[in-house]
C-alpha positions as CSV (number, residue, x, y, z in Angstrom):
1,M,-11.1,7.6,11.5
2,S,-11.8,4.8,10.3
3,I,-9.2,1.0,9.3
4,Q,-9.9,1.9,5.5
5,Q,-9.1,5.7,5.9
6,K,-5.8,4.8,8.5
7,A,-4.9,2.7,5.5
8,K,-5.5,5.1,3.1
9,A,-3.7,7.5,5.1
10,F,-0.5,5.4,5.3
11,A,-0.2,4.3,2.0
12,E,-0.1,8.3,0.8
13,Q,2.5,9.2,3.3
14,N,4.7,6.4,2.3
15,L,4.1,6.5,-1.0
16,A,7.9,6.2,-2.8
17,Q,8.5,3.5,-0.2
18,C,5.6,1.1,-0.2
19,S,5.7,2.0,-4.3
20,R,9.8,0.6,-4.7
21,E,9.3,-2.3,-2.2
22,I,6.3,-3.5,-4.2
23,V,8.6,-3.2,-7.4
24,E,11.1,-5.0,-5.8
25,W,8.5,-7.8,-4.7
26,R,7.3,-8.1,-7.9
27,R,11.2,-8.2,-9.8
28,T,12.4,-10.8,-6.8
29,G,8.8,-12.7,-5.4
30,I,9.7,-11.6,-2.1
31,L,8.1,-8.7,-0.1
32,R,10.8,-7.7,2.7
33,D,9.8,-6.4,5.6
34,G,9.1,-2.4,5.2
35,K,6.2,-0.4,5.0
36,V,4.2,-2.3,2.9
37,R,4.4,-4.6,6.2
38,E,3.0,-2.3,8.2
39,L,0.4,-1.0,5.8
40,E,-0.5,-5.0,5.5
41,V,-0.9,-5.1,9.7
42,I,-3.4,-2.1,9.2
43,V,-5.5,-3.7,6.6
44,E,-4.8,-7.2,8.5
45,A,-8.2,-5.7,11.1
46,M,-10.5,-4.9,8.4
47,G,-10.5,-8.6,8.5
48,L,-10.2,-9.1,4.8
49,D,-8.9,-12.2,2.8
50,D,-5.2,-11.8,1.8
51,S,-4.2,-8.8,4.0
52,T,-0.8,-8.4,1.3
53,R,-2.3,-8.4,-1.2
54,Q,-5.3,-5.7,0.0
55,A,-2.6,-3.7,1.5
56,E,-0.8,-3.9,-2.3
57,G,-3.7,-3.0,-3.4
58,F,-4.5,0.9,-1.2
59,V,-0.8,1.7,-2.8
60,I,-1.7,0.8,-6.0
61,Q,-4.8,3.5,-5.8
62,A,-3.0,6.2,-3.7
63,A,0.3,6.1,-6.9
64,L,-3.0,6.5,-9.6
65,E,-4.1,9.1,-7.3
66,V,-1.3,11.3,-7.7
67,A,-0.6,10.4,-10.8
68,A,-3.9,11.2,-12.0
69,K,-3.9,14.8,-10.6
70,S,-0.3,15.4,-12.0
71,D,-1.9,15.5,-15.8
72,Q,-4.1,18.4,-14.9
């Protein structure tokens, strides 16, 4: 399993918790330790800049996929 696949799977499996953490982060400006931070560690292995935002992107993508499927 590639790092991207691990990150995608982690985001999907922890979508509700990650979503709550991101909402709180956007509201308060503070990203606490939690599932998004765990996802960030996975994403760091990809060697991309700003792993926090990359982790957020995986969660947003997972949420969009769930929302898109629910309308079918």
